[in-house]
C-alpha positions, 0 to 999 in steps of 0.5 A: 894828574888832577884833571882840573889842571887842563880846565885852567887858563894857566896850569899851576904845574911846570910847562916842560915840553917833551917829544910825543910820537903819535900817528895822525891821519895815517902818518907817524909824526913826532910832536910836542906835549907837556903836563897840565893839558888833557891827555898829554901822553897821547891820543885818548880813547875817545878822540881815537874813536872819533877820528876813526869814525868821522868822514872827512871834514868840509874841504873849504870854509871854517872848521872847529875843534872845541877843546883842542888839547895838544891838537890831535883833532884840529891837526887831523882836520887841517891835514885832511882839509888843507884849503880850509881854516881850522879853529882850535879852541881851548880855555887852556893857554898851554894847550893853545901854545902846543897846538900852534907848535905842533901845527908848525912842526907839521908845516900846517898854516891853516890852523888858528889856535884861539881862546873862545872869546878870540873867535870872530863871533860872525864866523859859521862853521862847516864842520865841528869835531869835538871830544867835549869835556864831559867832566866839567859838569852838566851845566857847563857842558850844556853851555859849551855846546849851546855856545858852538853848535848853533854856529854851524852853517846850514848843511854843516855837521858837528861830530861829538864823541861821548862815553856811553857811561857818562851820559851819551844817550841822555846828551843826545836827547837833550841836544835834540830838544834844545836845538830844535827842528832845524837840527837833526841829532843822530847816533852815528857809531858806537865803539869801545864804550863811546858813542859818536853823535852827529848834529846836522844843521838842516835849516 
């Protein structure tokens, strides 16, 4: 599929919902998927690495998944932290619809799937998890990360998964320089050609 589809607000290919059998947080579940979104056939390699490497998100407060697709990251956060509110953000309305549908299928009432501009600008996040859309281009990626990472609360952490050969190390250096001394940027893990980066807001 032309990957540009999942960067569009309204994909121009038919929305035909179909079942998707996956394992989330150790549970075998059947969810819903469709064309015109990121990784419609299952959990992509980068997201699988992220979910395998991250510690549990904050138990309470506001959590964030940037670029939610059909919802694997946001749903896992919600399963692990039922007392928290999980904000699943995407520019693709079909992705948001599927995330809402999948949260309902799992009985999760703590997931809010929203367009970026619908998120309360006053919110601060205890945990951010993201498989960011590297292929939107460097300038757009940098703008996306500087939109959300400064919204970590003090002591909060963002966990990002990035392919090594798509610039994970240079991105880590850029984040450290861009975010400044109030943030610590570190490489938390390397697996299957991916880096997991952790950004901690210290002040």
